[in-house]
mmCIF file as Biopython writes it, N, C-alpha, C and O atoms, coordinates in Angstrom:
data_model
#
loop_
_atom_site.group_PDB
_atom_site.id
_atom_site.type_symbol
_atom_site.label_atom_id
_atom_site.label_alt_id
_atom_site.label_comp_id
_atom_site.label_asym_id
_atom_site.label_entity_id
_atom_site.label_seq_id
_atom_site.pdbx_PDB_ins_code
_atom_site.Cartn_x
_atom_site.Cartn_y
_atom_site.Cartn_z
_atom_site.occupancy
_atom_site.B_iso_or_equiv
_atom_site.auth_seq_id
_atom_site.auth_asym_id
_atom_site.pdbx_PDB_model_num
ATOM 1   N N  . MET A ? 1  ? 0.852   -1.185 0.000  1.0 0.0 1  A 1 
ATOM 2   C CA . MET A ? 1  ? 0.000   0.000  0.000  1.0 0.0 1  A 1 
ATOM 3   C C  . MET A ? 1  ? 0.898   1.248  0.000  1.0 0.0 1  A 1 
ATOM 4   O O  . MET A ? 1  ? 1.902   1.303  0.710  1.0 0.0 1  A 1 
ATOM 5   N N  . ALA A ? 2  ? 0.532   2.207  -0.777 1.0 0.0 2  A 1 
ATOM 6   C CA . ALA A ? 2  ? 1.333   3.420  -0.927 1.0 0.0 2  A 1 
ATOM 7   C C  . ALA A ? 2  ? 0.993   4.435  0.158  1.0 0.0 2  A 1 
ATOM 8   O O  . ALA A ? 2  ? -0.152  4.542  0.596  1.0 0.0 2  A 1 
ATOM 9   N N  . LEU A ? 3  ? 2.003   5.167  0.576  1.0 0.0 3  A 1 
ATOM 10  C CA . LEU A ? 3  ? 1.839   6.252  1.543  1.0 0.0 3  A 1 
ATOM 11  C C  . LEU A ? 3  ? 1.445   7.499  0.775  1.0 0.0 3  A 1 
ATOM 12  O O  . LEU A ? 3  ? 2.148   7.908  -0.150 1.0 0.0 3  A 1 
ATOM 13  N N  . GLU A ? 4  ? 0.322   8.110  1.150  1.0 0.0 4  A 1 
ATOM 14  C CA . GLU A ? 4  ? -0.144  9.310  0.450  1.0 0.0 4  A 1 
ATOM 15  C C  . GLU A ? 4  ? 0.478   10.550 1.090  1.0 0.0 4  A 1 
ATOM 16  O O  . GLU A ? 4  ? 0.485   10.690 2.313  1.0 0.0 4  A 1 
ATOM 17  N N  . CYS A ? 5  ? 0.987   11.427 0.272  1.0 0.0 5  A 1 
ATOM 18  C CA . CYS A ? 5  ? 1.572   12.675 0.745  1.0 0.0 5  A 1 
ATOM 19  C C  . CYS A ? 5  ? 0.461   13.559 1.326  1.0 0.0 5  A 1 
ATOM 20  O O  . CYS A ? 5  ? -0.560  13.764 0.669  1.0 0.0 5  A 1 
ATOM 21  N N  . PRO A ? 6  ? 0.639   14.083 2.541  1.0 0.0 6  A 1 
ATOM 22  C CA . PRO A ? 6  ? -0.399  14.931 3.137  1.0 0.0 6  A 1 
ATOM 23  C C  . PRO A ? 6  ? -0.504  16.313 2.480  1.0 0.0 6  A 1 
ATOM 24  O O  . PRO A ? 6  ? -1.457  17.051 2.732  1.0 0.0 6  A 1 
ATOM 25  N N  . PHE A ? 7  ? 0.464   16.655 1.648  1.0 0.0 7  A 1 
ATOM 26  C CA . PHE A ? 7  ? 0.479   17.974 1.012  1.0 0.0 7  A 1 
ATOM 27  C C  . PHE A ? 7  ? -0.090  17.958 -0.409 1.0 0.0 7  A 1 
ATOM 28  O O  . PHE A ? 7  ? -0.872  18.833 -0.783 1.0 0.0 7  A 1 
ATOM 29  N N  . CYS A ? 8  ? 0.312   16.949 -1.201 1.0 0.0 8  A 1 
ATOM 30  C CA . CYS A ? 8  ? -0.136  16.917 -2.602 1.0 0.0 8  A 1 
ATOM 31  C C  . CYS A ? 8  ? -0.993  15.696 -2.930 1.0 0.0 8  A 1 
ATOM 32  O O  . CYS A ? 8  ? -1.500  15.573 -4.045 1.0 0.0 8  A 1 
ATOM 33  N N  . ALA A ? 9  ? -1.153  14.801 -1.969 1.0 0.0 9  A 1 
ATOM 34  C CA . ALA A ? 9  ? -1.995  13.612 -2.099 1.0 0.0 9  A 1 
ATOM 35  C C  . ALA A ? 9  ? -1.487  12.602 -3.132 1.0 0.0 9  A 1 
ATOM 36  O O  . ALA A ? 9  ? -2.244  11.739 -3.576 1.0 0.0 9  A 1 
ATOM 37  N N  . GLN A ? 10 ? -0.241  12.702 -3.507 1.0 0.0 10 A 1 
ATOM 38  C CA . GLN A ? 10 ? 0.329   11.744 -4.460 1.0 0.0 10 A 1 
ATOM 39  C C  . GLN A ? 10 ? 0.852   10.522 -3.704 1.0 0.0 10 A 1 
ATOM 40  O O  . GLN A ? 10 ? 1.337   10.649 -2.580 1.0 0.0 10 A 1 
ATOM 41  N N  . PRO A ? 11 ? 0.755   9.337  -4.321 1.0 0.0 11 A 1 
ATOM 42  C CA . PRO A ? 11 ? 1.245   8.119  -3.660 1.0 0.0 11 A 1 
ATOM 43  C C  . PRO A ? 11 ? 2.778   8.074  -3.631 1.0 0.0 11 A 1 
ATOM 44  O O  . PRO A ? 11 ? 3.448   8.539  -4.552 1.0 0.0 11 A 1 
ATOM 45  N N  . ASN A ? 12 ? 3.308   7.503  -2.550 1.0 0.0 12 A 1 
ATOM 46  C CA . ASN A ? 12 ? 4.743   7.327  -2.370 1.0 0.0 12 A 1 
ATOM 47  C C  . ASN A ? 12 ? 4.972   5.950  -1.761 1.0 0.0 12 A 1 
ATOM 48  O O  . ASN A ? 12 ? 4.040   5.332  -1.246 1.0 0.0 12 A 1 
ATOM 49  N N  . ALA A ? 13 ? 6.191   5.478  -1.818 1.0 0.0 13 A 1 
ATOM 50  C CA . ALA A ? 13 ? 6.527   4.204  -1.193 1.0 0.0 13 A 1 
ATOM 51  C C  . ALA A ? 13 ? 6.289   4.309  0.308  1.0 0.0 13 A 1 
ATOM 52  O O  . ALA A ? 13 ? 6.428   5.388  0.883  1.0 0.0 13 A 1 
ATOM 53  N N  . ASP A ? 14 ? 5.929   3.192  0.950  1.0 0.0 14 A 1 
ATOM 54  C CA . ASP A ? 14 ? 5.630   3.186  2.380  1.0 0.0 14 A 1 
ATOM 55  C C  . ASP A ? 14 ? 6.772   3.729  3.229  1.0 0.0 14 A 1 
ATOM 56  O O  . ASP A ? 14 ? 6.523   4.354  4.260  1.0 0.0 14 A 1 
ATOM 57  N N  . HIS A ? 15 ? 7.984   3.512  2.830  1.0 0.0 15 A 1 
ATOM 58  C CA . HIS A ? 15 ? 9.148   3.921  3.614  1.0 0.0 15 A 1 
ATOM 59  C C  . HIS A ? 15 ? 9.729   5.271  3.172  1.0 0.0 15 A 1 
ATOM 60  O O  . HIS A ? 15 ? 10.806  5.660  3.624  1.0 0.0 15 A 1 
ATOM 61  N N  . ALA A ? 16 ? 9.025   5.976  2.301  1.0 0.0 16 A 1 
ATOM 62  C CA . ALA A ? 16 ? 9.529   7.244  1.756  1.0 0.0 16 A 1 
ATOM 63  C C  . ALA A ? 16 ? 9.686   8.287  2.849  1.0 0.0 16 A 1 
ATOM 64  O O  . ALA A ? 16 ? 8.857   8.384  3.753  1.0 0.0 16 A 1 
ATOM 65  N N  . MET A ? 17 ? 10.734  9.051  2.760  1.0 0.0 17 A 1 
ATOM 66  C CA . MET A ? 17 ? 10.988  10.146 3.696  1.0 0.0 17 A 1 
ATOM 67  C C  . MET A ? 17 ? 10.578  11.485 3.083  1.0 0.0 17 A 1 
ATOM 68  O O  . MET A ? 17 ? 10.216  12.421 3.795  1.0 0.0 17 A 1 
ATOM 69  N N  . VAL A ? 18 ? 10.639  11.562 1.742  1.0 0.0 18 A 1 
ATOM 70  C CA . VAL A ? 18 ? 10.332  12.776 0.996  1.0 0.0 18 A 1 
ATOM 71  C C  . VAL A ? 18 ? 9.387   12.398 -0.136 1.0 0.0 18 A 1 
ATOM 72  O O  . VAL A ? 18 ? 9.544   11.349 -0.762 1.0 0.0 18 A 1 
ATOM 73  N N  . CYS A ? 19 ? 8.414   13.250 -0.394 1.0 0.0 19 A 1 
ATOM 74  C CA . CYS A ? 19 ? 7.454   12.989 -1.462 1.0 0.0 19 A 1 
ATOM 75  C C  . CYS A ? 19 ? 8.144   13.037 -2.826 1.0 0.0 19 A 1 
ATOM 76  O O  . CYS A ? 19 ? 8.923   13.951 -3.099 1.0 0.0 19 A 1 
ATOM 77  N N  . ASN A ? 20 ? 7.861   12.062 -3.674 1.0 0.0 20 A 1 
ATOM 78  C CA . ASN A ? 20 ? 8.424   12.023 -5.020 1.0 0.0 20 A 1 
ATOM 79  C C  . ASN A ? 20 ? 7.882   13.147 -5.900 1.0 0.0 20 A 1 
ATOM 80  O O  . ASN A ? 20 ? 8.543   13.572 -6.848 1.0 0.0 20 A 1 
ATOM 81  N N  . SER A ? 21 ? 6.694   13.620 -5.587 1.0 0.0 21 A 1 
ATOM 82  C CA . SER A ? 21 ? 6.050   14.616 -6.423 1.0 0.0 21 A 1 
ATOM 83  C C  . SER A ? 21 ? 6.392   16.058 -6.013 1.0 0.0 21 A 1 
ATOM 84  O O  . SER A ? 21 ? 6.822   16.856 -6.846 1.0 0.0 21 A 1 
ATOM 85  N N  . CYS A ? 22 ? 6.201   16.381 -4.743 1.0 0.0 22 A 1 
ATOM 86  C CA . CYS A ? 22 ? 6.382   17.769 -4.311 1.0 0.0 22 A 1 
ATOM 87  C C  . CYS A ? 22 ? 7.664   17.991 -3.509 1.0 0.0 22 A 1 
ATOM 88  O O  . CYS A ? 22 ? 7.983   19.129 -3.167 1.0 0.0 22 A 1 
ATOM 89  N N  . ALA A ? 23 ? 8.387   16.944 -3.212 1.0 0.0 23 A 1 
ATOM 90  C CA . ALA A ? 23 ? 9.671   16.987 -2.507 1.0 0.0 23 A 1 
ATOM 91  C C  . ALA A ? 23 ? 9.563   17.496 -1.063 1.0 0.0 23 A 1 
ATOM 92  O O  . ALA A ? 23 ? 10.547  17.973 -0.498 1.0 0.0 23 A 1 
ATOM 93  N N  . ARG A ? 24 ? 8.387   17.397 -0.476 1.0 0.0 24 A 1 
ATOM 94  C CA . ARG A ? 24 ? 8.225   17.802 0.923  1.0 0.0 24 A 1 
ATOM 95  C C  . ARG A ? 24 ? 8.485   16.611 1.839  1.0 0.0 24 A 1 
ATOM 96  O O  . ARG A ? 24 ? 8.293   15.458 1.452  1.0 0.0 24 A 1 
ATOM 97  N N  . ASP A ? 25 ? 8.919   16.906 3.040  1.0 0.0 25 A 1 
ATOM 98  C CA . ASP A ? 25 ? 9.203   15.882 4.037  1.0 0.0 25 A 1 
ATOM 99  C C  . ASP A ? 25 ? 7.889   15.229 4.475  1.0 0.0 25 A 1 
ATOM 100 O O  . ASP A ? 25 ? 6.984   15.910 4.956  1.0 0.0 25 A 1 
ATOM 101 N N  . ILE A ? 26 ? 7.789   13.910 4.307  1.0 0.0 26 A 1 
ATOM 102 C CA . ILE A ? 26 ? 6.559   13.216 4.702  1.0 0.0 26 A 1 
ATOM 103 C C  . ILE A ? 26 ? 6.783   12.206 5.826  1.0 0.0 26 A 1 
ATOM 104 O O  . ILE A ? 26 ? 5.844   11.535 6.254  1.0 0.0 26 A 1 
ATOM 105 N N  . ALA A ? 27 ? 8.004   12.096 6.298  1.0 0.0 27 A 1 
ATOM 106 C CA . ALA A ? 27 ? 8.308   11.185 7.403  1.0 0.0 27 A 1 
ATOM 107 C C  . ALA A ? 27 ? 7.850   11.810 8.722  1.0 0.0 27 A 1 
ATOM 108 O O  . ALA A ? 27 ? 8.024   13.009 8.939  1.0 0.0 27 A 1 
ATOM 109 N N  . ILE A ? 28 ? 7.276   11.007 9.585  1.0 0.0 28 A 1 
ATOM 110 C CA . ILE A ? 28 ? 6.839   11.488 10.892 1.0 0.0 28 A 1 
ATOM 111 C C  . ILE A ? 28 ? 7.791   10.907 11.932 1.0 0.0 28 A 1 
ATOM 112 O O  . ILE A ? 28 ? 7.863   9.687  12.085 1.0 0.0 28 A 1 
ATOM 113 N N  . PRO A ? 29 ? 8.522   11.757 12.649 1.0 0.0 29 A 1 
ATOM 114 C CA . PRO A ? 29 ? 9.459   11.259 13.655 1.0 0.0 29 A 1 
ATOM 115 C C  . PRO A ? 29 ? 8.739   10.483 14.761 1.0 0.0 29 A 1 
ATOM 116 O O  . PRO A ? 29 ? 7.621   10.820 15.150 1.0 0.0 29 A 1 
ATOM 117 N N  . ALA A ? 30 ? 9.398   9.448  15.251 1.0 0.0 30 A 1 
ATOM 118 C CA . ALA A ? 30 ? 8.817   8.621  16.313 1.0 0.0 30 A 1 
ATOM 119 C C  . ALA A ? 30 ? 8.478   9.453  17.544 1.0 0.0 30 A 1 
ATOM 120 O O  . ALA A ? 30 ? 7.511   9.152  18.243 1.0 0.0 30 A 1 
ATOM 121 N N  . SER A ? 31 ? 9.263   10.498 17.819 1.0 0.0 31 A 1 
ATOM 122 C CA . SER A ? 31 ? 8.992   11.336 18.990 1.0 0.0 31 A 1 
ATOM 123 C C  . SER A ? 31 ? 7.649   12.058 18.856 1.0 0.0 31 A 1 
ATOM 124 O O  . SER A ? 31 ? 6.938   12.235 19.846 1.0 0.0 31 A 1 
ATOM 125 N N  . LEU A ? 32 ? 7.304   12.472 17.644 1.0 0.0 32 A 1 
ATOM 126 C CA . LEU A ? 32 ? 6.009   13.134 17.438 1.0 0.0 32 A 1 
ATOM 127 C C  . LEU A ? 32 ? 4.858   12.151 17.575 1.0 0.0 32 A 1 
ATOM 128 O O  . LEU A ? 32 ? 3.802   12.493 18.107 1.0 0.0 32 A 1 
ATOM 129 N N  . ILE A ? 33 ? 5.059   10.945 17.099 1.0 0.0 33 A 1 
ATOM 130 C CA . ILE A ? 33 ? 4.023   9.918  17.233 1.0 0.0 33 A 1 
ATOM 131 C C  . ILE A ? 33 ? 3.804   9.599  18.712 1.0 0.0 33 A 1 
ATOM 132 O O  . ILE A ? 33 ? 2.666   9.464  19.162 1.0 0.0 33 A 1 
ATOM 133 N N  . ALA A ? 34 ? 4.901   9.480  19.462 1.0 0.0 34 A 1 
ATOM 134 C CA . ALA A ? 34 ? 4.791   9.207  20.899 1.0 0.0 34 A 1 
ATOM 135 C C  . ALA A ? 34 ? 4.108   10.368 21.616 1.0 0.0 34 A 1 
ATOM 136 O O  . ALA A ? 34 ? 3.276   10.148 22.496 1.0 0.0 34 A 1 
ATOM 137 N N  . GLU A ? 35 ? 4.449   11.589 21.252 1.0 0.0 35 A 1 
ATOM 138 C CA . GLU A ? 35 ? 3.820   12.759 21.862 1.0 0.0 35 A 1 
ATOM 139 C C  . GLU A ? 35 ? 2.325   12.784 21.562 1.0 0.0 35 A 1 
ATOM 140 O O  . GLU A ? 35 ? 1.515   13.054 22.449 1.0 0.0 35 A 1 
ATOM 141 N N  . ARG A ? 36 ? 1.964   12.505 20.327 1.0 0.0 36 A 1 
ATOM 142 C CA . ARG A ? 36 ? 0.546   12.456 19.938 1.0 0.0 36 A 1 
ATOM 143 C C  . ARG A ? 36 ? -0.200  11.403 20.747 1.0 0.0 36 A 1 
ATOM 144 O O  . ARG A ? 36 ? -1.296  11.659 21.246 1.0 0.0 36 A 1 
ATOM 145 N N  . ASP A ? 37 ? 0.397   10.212 20.879 1.0 0.0 37 A 1 
ATOM 146 C CA . ASP A ? 37 ? -0.247  9.145  21.632 1.0 0.0 37 A 1 
ATOM 147 C C  . ASP A ? 37 ? -0.430  9.531  23.094 1.0 0.0 37 A 1 
ATOM 148 O O  . ASP A ? 37 ? -1.459  9.226  23.697 1.0 0.0 37 A 1 
ATOM 149 N N  . GLY A ? 38 ? 0.570   10.204 23.667 1.0 0.0 38 A 1 
ATOM 150 C CA . GLY A ? 38 ? 0.457   10.676 25.040 1.0 0.0 38 A 1 
ATOM 151 C C  . GLY A ? 38 ? -0.648  11.707 25.201 1.0 0.0 38 A 1 
ATOM 152 O O  . GLY A ? 38 ? -1.387  11.684 26.185 1.0 0.0 38 A 1 
ATOM 153 N N  . LEU A ? 39 ? -0.760  12.606 24.242 1.0 0.0 39 A 1 
ATOM 154 C CA . LEU A ? 39 ? -1.818  13.621 24.288 1.0 0.0 39 A 1 
ATOM 155 C C  . LEU A ? 39 ? -3.202  12.997 24.137 1.0 0.0 39 A 1 
ATOM 156 O O  . LEU A ? 39 ? -4.163  13.445 24.762 1.0 0.0 39 A 1 
ATOM 157 N N  . ILE A ? 40 ? -3.298  11.975 23.315 1.0 0.0 40 A 1 
ATOM 158 C CA . ILE A ? 40 ? -4.576  11.276 23.155 1.0 0.0 40 A 1 
ATOM 159 C C  . ILE A ? 40 ? -4.976  10.617 24.471 1.0 0.0 40 A 1 
ATOM 160 O O  . ILE A ? 40 ? -6.138  10.680 24.871 1.0 0.0 40 A 1 
ATOM 161 N N  . ARG A ? 41 ? -4.011  9.984  25.146 1.0 0.0 41 A 1 
ATOM 162 C CA . ARG A ? 41 ? -4.303  9.354  26.444 1.0 0.0 41 A 1 
ATOM 163 C C  . ARG A ? 41 ? -4.735  10.409 27.465 1.0 0.0 41 A 1 
ATOM 164 O O  . ARG A ? 41 ? -5.679  10.182 28.223 1.0 0.0 41 A 1 
ATOM 165 N N  . LYS A ? 42 ? -4.061  11.547 27.491 1.0 0.0 42 A 1 
ATOM 166 C CA . LYS A ? 42 ? -4.427  12.619 28.424 1.0 0.0 42 A 1 
ATOM 167 C C  . LYS A ? 42 ? -5.823  13.151 28.116 1.0 0.0 42 A 1 
ATOM 168 O O  . LYS A ? 42 ? -6.608  13.418 29.026 1.0 0.0 42 A 1 
ATOM 169 N N  . ARG A ? 43 ? -6.126  13.303 26.830 1.0 0.0 43 A 1 
ATOM 170 C CA . ARG A ? 43 ? -7.448  13.799 26.438 1.0 0.0 43 A 1 
ATOM 171 C C  . ARG A ? 43 ? -8.538  12.841 26.909 1.0 0.0 43 A 1 
ATOM 172 O O  . ARG A ? 43 ? -9.574  13.286 27.404 1.0 0.0 43 A 1 
ATOM 173 N N  . GLU A ? 44 ? -8.323  11.547 26.766 1.0 0.0 44 A 1 
ATOM 174 C CA . GLU A ? 44 ? -9.305  10.565 27.196 1.0 0.0 44 A 1 
ATOM 175 C C  . GLU A ? 44 ? -9.477  10.596 28.715 1.0 0.0 44 A 1 
ATOM 176 O O  . GLU A ? 44 ? -10.592 10.474 29.221 1.0 0.0 44 A 1 
ATOM 177 N N  . ALA A ? 45 ? -8.369  10.759 29.438 1.0 0.0 45 A 1 
ATOM 178 C CA . ALA A ? 45 ? -8.452  10.840 30.894 1.0 0.0 45 A 1 
ATOM 179 C C  . ALA A ? 45 ? -9.247  12.070 31.326 1.0 0.0 45 A 1 
ATOM 180 O O  . ALA A ? 45 ? -10.049 11.995 32.257 1.0 0.0 45 A 1 
ATOM 181 N N  . VAL A ? 46 ? -9.031  13.194 30.659 1.0 0.0 46 A 1 
ATOM 182 C CA . VAL A ? 46 ? -9.766  14.420 30.981 1.0 0.0 46 A 1 
ATOM 183 C C  . VAL A ? 46 ? -11.244 14.255 30.641 1.0 0.0 46 A 1 
ATOM 184 O O  . VAL A ? 46 ? -12.106 14.726 31.384 1.0 0.0 46 A 1 
ATOM 185 N N  . ARG A ? 47 ? -11.544 13.594 29.531 1.0 0.0 47 A 1 
ATOM 186 C CA . ARG A ? 47 ? -12.950 13.351 29.175 1.0 0.0 47 A 1 
ATOM 187 C C  . ARG A ? 47 ? -13.644 12.488 30.222 1.0 0.0 47 A 1 
ATOM 188 O O  . ARG A ? 47 ? -14.790 12.750 30.589 1.0 0.0 47 A 1 
ATOM 189 N N  . GLU A ? 48 ? -12.949 11.459 30.702 1.0 0.0 48 A 1 
ATOM 190 C CA . GLU A ? 48 ? -13.518 10.608 31.741 1.0 0.0 48 A 1 
ATOM 191 C C  . GLU A ? 48 ? -13.738 11.393 33.031 1.0 0.0 48 A 1 
ATOM 192 O O  . GLU A ? 48 ? -14.773 11.249 33.682 1.0 0.0 48 A 1 
ATOM 193 N N  . GLU A ? 49 ? -12.769 12.218 33.396 1.0 0.0 49 A 1 
ATOM 194 C CA . GLU A ? 49 ? -12.898 13.040 34.595 1.0 0.0 49 A 1 
ATOM 195 C C  . GLU A ? 49 ? -14.068 14.008 34.459 1.0 0.0 49 A 1 
ATOM 196 O O  . GLU A ? 49 ? -14.827 14.198 35.410 1.0 0.0 49 A 1 
ATOM 197 N N  . LEU A ? 50 ? -14.219 14.612 33.304 1.0 0.0 50 A 1 
ATOM 198 C CA . LEU A ? 50 ? -15.329 15.530 33.062 1.0 0.0 50 A 1 
ATOM 199 C C  . LEU A ? 50 ? -16.661 14.800 33.154 1.0 0.0 50 A 1 
ATOM 200 O O  . LEU A ? 50 ? -17.623 15.329 33.711 1.0 0.0 50 A 1 
ATOM 201 N N  . SER A ? 51 ? -16.721 13.606 32.618 1.0 0.0 51 A 1 
ATOM 202 C CA . SER A ? 51 ? -17.945 12.823 32.683 1.0 0.0 51 A 1 
ATOM 203 C C  . SER A ? 51 ? -18.309 12.494 34.129 1.0 0.0 51 A 1 
ATOM 204 O O  . SER A ? 51 ? -19.476 12.582 34.512 1.0 0.0 51 A 1 
ATOM 205 N N  . ARG A ? 52 ? -17.316 12.117 34.932 1.0 0.0 52 A 1 
ATOM 206 C CA . ARG A ? 52 ? -17.570 11.833 36.346 1.0 0.0 52 A 1 
ATOM 207 C C  . ARG A ? 52 ? -18.027 13.095 37.080 1.0 0.0 52 A 1 
ATOM 208 O O  . ARG A ? 52 ? -18.931 13.037 37.914 1.0 0.0 52 A 1 
ATOM 209 N N  . ALA A ? 53 ? -17.406 14.230 36.771 1.0 0.0 53 A 1 
ATOM 210 C CA . ALA A ? 53 ? -17.779 15.491 37.409 1.0 0.0 53 A 1 
ATOM 211 C C  . ALA A ? 53 ? -19.210 15.890 37.036 1.0 0.0 53 A 1 
ATOM 212 O O  . ALA A ? 53 ? -19.964 16.372 37.881 1.0 0.0 53 A 1 
ATOM 213 N N  . LYS A ? 54 ? -19.575 15.691 35.784 1.0 0.0 54 A 1 
ATOM 214 C CA . LYS A ? 54 ? -20.942 16.006 35.359 1.0 0.0 54 A 1 
ATOM 215 C C  . LYS A ? 54 ? -21.950 15.130 36.081 1.0 0.0 54 A 1 
ATOM 216 O O  . LYS A ? 54 ? -23.002 15.610 36.504 1.0 0.0 54 A 1 
ATOM 217 N N  . ALA A ? 55 ? -21.634 13.837 36.227 1.0 0.0 55 A 1 
ATOM 218 C CA . ALA A ? 55 ? -22.529 12.921 36.929 1.0 0.0 55 A 1 
ATOM 219 C C  . ALA A ? 55 ? -22.665 13.325 38.403 1.0 0.0 55 A 1 
ATOM 220 O O  . ALA A ? 55 ? -23.759 13.285 38.964 1.0 0.0 55 A 1 
ATOM 221 N N  . GLU A ? 56 ? -21.555 13.710 39.017 1.0 0.0 56 A 1 
ATOM 222 C CA . GLU A ? 56 ? -21.581 14.137 40.415 1.0 0.0 56 A 1 
ATOM 223 C C  . GLU A ? 56 ? -22.401 15.417 40.563 1.0 0.0 56 A 1 
ATOM 224 O O  . GLU A ? 56 ? -23.188 15.542 41.502 1.0 0.0 56 A 1 
ATOM 225 N N  . LEU A ? 57 ? -22.226 16.355 39.656 1.0 0.0 57 A 1 
ATOM 226 C CA . LEU A ? 57 ? -22.987 17.600 39.687 1.0 0.0 57 A 1 
ATOM 227 C C  . LEU A ? 57 ? -24.472 17.319 39.527 1.0 0.0 57 A 1 
ATOM 228 O O  . LEU A ? 57 ? -25.296 17.917 40.219 1.0 0.0 57 A 1 
ATOM 229 N N  . GLU A ? 58 ? -24.817 16.425 38.632 1.0 0.0 58 A 1 
ATOM 230 C CA . GLU A ? 58 ? -26.223 16.065 38.431 1.0 0.0 58 A 1 
ATOM 231 C C  . GLU A ? 58 ? -26.797 15.444 39.709 1.0 0.0 58 A 1 
ATOM 232 O O  . GLU A ? 58 ? -27.948 15.695 40.068 1.0 0.0 58 A 1 
ATOM 233 N N  . GLY A ? 59 ? -25.988 14.639 40.382 1.0 0.0 59 A 1 
ATOM 234 C CA . GLY A ? 59 ? -26.420 14.063 41.659 1.0 0.0 59 A 1 
ATOM 235 C C  . GLY A ? 59 ? -26.698 15.137 42.697 1.0 0.0 59 A 1 
ATOM 236 O O  . GLY A ? 59 ? -27.672 15.047 43.444 1.0 0.0 59 A 1 
ATOM 237 N N  . PHE A ? 60 ? -25.843 16.155 42.746 1.0 0.0 60 A 1 
ATOM 238 C CA . PHE A ? 60 ? -26.070 17.262 43.665 1.0 0.0 60 A 1 
ATOM 239 C C  . PHE A ? 60 ? -27.347 18.011 43.322 1.0 0.0 60 A 1 
ATOM 240 O O  . PHE A ? 60 ? -28.105 18.393 44.214 1.0 0.0 60 A 1 
ATOM 241 N N  . LYS A ? 61 ? -27.587 18.221 42.037 1.0 0.0 61 A 1 
ATOM 242 C CA . LYS A ? 61 ? -28.804 18.921 41.616 1.0 0.0 61 A 1 
ATOM 243 C C  . LYS A ? 61 ? -30.047 18.139 42.024 1.0 0.0 61 A 1 
ATOM 244 O O  . LYS A ? 61 ? -31.023 18.719 42.500 1.0 0.0 61 A 1 
ATOM 245 N N  . ILE A ? 62 ? -30.008 16.832 41.837 1.0 0.0 62 A 1 
ATOM 246 C CA . ILE A ? 62 ? -31.156 15.991 42.207 1.0 0.0 62 A 1 
ATOM 247 C C  . ILE A ? 62 ? -31.371 16.043 43.715 1.0 0.0 62 A 1 
ATOM 248 O O  . ILE A ? 62 ? -32.506 16.153 44.179 1.0 0.0 62 A 1 
ATOM 249 N N  . GLY A ? 63 ? -30.283 15.966 44.479 1.0 0.0 63 A 1 
ATOM 250 C CA . GLY A ? 63 ? -30.386 16.039 45.932 1.0 0.0 63 A 1 
ATOM 251 C C  . GLY A ? 63 ? -30.944 17.371 46.399 1.0 0.0 63 A 1 
ATOM 252 O O  . GLY A ? 63 ? -31.749 17.421 47.329 1.0 0.0 63 A 1 
ATOM 253 N N  . LYS A ? 64 ? -30.521 18.443 45.762 1.0 0.0 64 A 1 
ATOM 254 C CA . LYS A ? 64 ? -31.010 19.781 46.127 1.0 0.0 64 A 1 
ATOM 255 C C  . LYS A ? 64 ? -32.504 19.894 45.827 1.0 0.0 64 A 1 
ATOM 256 O O  . LYS A ? 64 ? -33.250 20.490 46.605 1.0 0.0 64 A 1 
ATOM 257 N N  . ARG A ? 65 ? -32.942 19.326 44.706 1.0 0.0 65 A 1 
ATOM 258 C CA . ARG A ? 65 ? -34.378 19.385 44.359 1.0 0.0 65 A 1 
ATOM 259 C C  . ARG A ? 65 ? -35.184 18.617 45.396 1.0 0.0 65 A 1 
ATOM 260 O O  . ARG A ? 65 ? -36.260 19.057 45.799 1.0 0.0 65 A 1 
ATOM 261 N N  . ARG A ? 66 ? -34.671 17.481 45.826 1.0 0.0 66 A 1 
ATOM 262 C CA . ARG A ? 66 ? -35.386 16.680 46.840 1.0 0.0 66 A 1 
ATOM 263 C C  . ARG A ? 66 ? -35.528 17.461 48.142 1.0 0.0 66 A 1 
ATOM 264 O O  . ARG A ? 66 ? -36.583 17.446 48.776 1.0 0.0 66 A 1 
ATOM 265 N N  . ILE A ? 67 ? -34.454 18.142 48.531 1.0 0.0 67 A 1 
ATOM 266 C CA . ILE A ? 67 ? -34.497 18.927 49.766 1.0 0.0 67 A 1 
ATOM 267 C C  . ILE A ? 67 ? -35.531 20.048 49.638 1.0 0.0 67 A 1 
ATOM 268 O O  . ILE A ? 67 ? -36.325 20.279 50.550 1.0 0.0 67 A 1 
ATOM 269 N N  . LEU A ? 68 ? -35.512 20.743 48.493 1.0 0.0 68 A 1 
ATOM 270 C CA . LEU A ? 68 ? -36.476 21.826 48.288 1.0 0.0 68 A 1 
ATOM 271 C C  . LEU A ? 68 ? -37.904 21.326 48.262 1.0 0.0 68 A 1 
ATOM 272 O O  . LEU A ? 68 ? -38.801 21.978 48.797 1.0 0.0 68 A 1 
ATOM 273 N N  . LEU A ? 69 ? -38.130 20.168 47.641 1.0 0.0 69 A 1 
ATOM 274 C CA . LEU A ? 69 ? -39.481 19.599 47.602 1.0 0.0 69 A 1 
ATOM 275 C C  . LEU A ? 69 ? -39.929 19.149 48.982 1.0 0.0 69 A 1 
ATOM 276 O O  . LEU A ? 69 ? -41.110 19.253 49.311 1.0 0.0 69 A 1 
ATOM 277 N N  . ALA A ? 70 ? -39.007 18.652 49.795 1.0 0.0 70 A 1 
ATOM 278 C CA . ALA A ? 70 ? -39.362 18.195 51.138 1.0 0.0 70 A 1 
ATOM 279 C C  . ALA A ? 70 ? -39.752 19.378 52.040 1.0 0.0 70 A 1 
ATOM 280 O O  . ALA A ? 70 ? -40.560 19.222 52.956 1.0 0.0 70 A 1 
ATOM 281 N N  . LYS A ? 71 ? -39.179 20.554 51.778 1.0 0.0 71 A 1 
ATOM 282 C CA . LYS A ? 71 ? -39.477 21.730 52.595 1.0 0.0 71 A 1 
ATOM 283 C C  . LYS A ? 71 ? -40.838 22.312 52.278 1.0 0.0 71 A 1 
ATOM 284 O O  . LYS A ? 71 ? -41.410 23.014 53.112 1.0 0.0 71 A 1 
ATOM 285 N N  . THR A ? 72 ? -41.369 22.045 51.111 1.0 0.0 72 A 1 
ATOM 286 C CA . THR A ? 72 ? -42.659 22.641 50.726 1.0 0.0 72 A 1 
ATOM 287 C C  . THR A ? 72 ? -43.827 21.820 51.142 1.0 0.0 72 A 1 
ATOM 288 O O  . THR A ? 72 ? -44.970 22.198 50.885 1.0 0.0 72 A 1 
#
């Protein structure tokens, strides 16, 4: 399968470092891939934390409504 250049969309060999068509650098350094993967993991952790916080907030809202209804 050919590697498509992100700049000109032309096919290149899978191991190509430079596009045959536009001569732009198409190799992605391993450090950038690792950084991206780390950021994806952090994003997922933050999404999970936000989801838990939203659920906790909703629980507080429900509890507050019950208290207000009990007072009336």
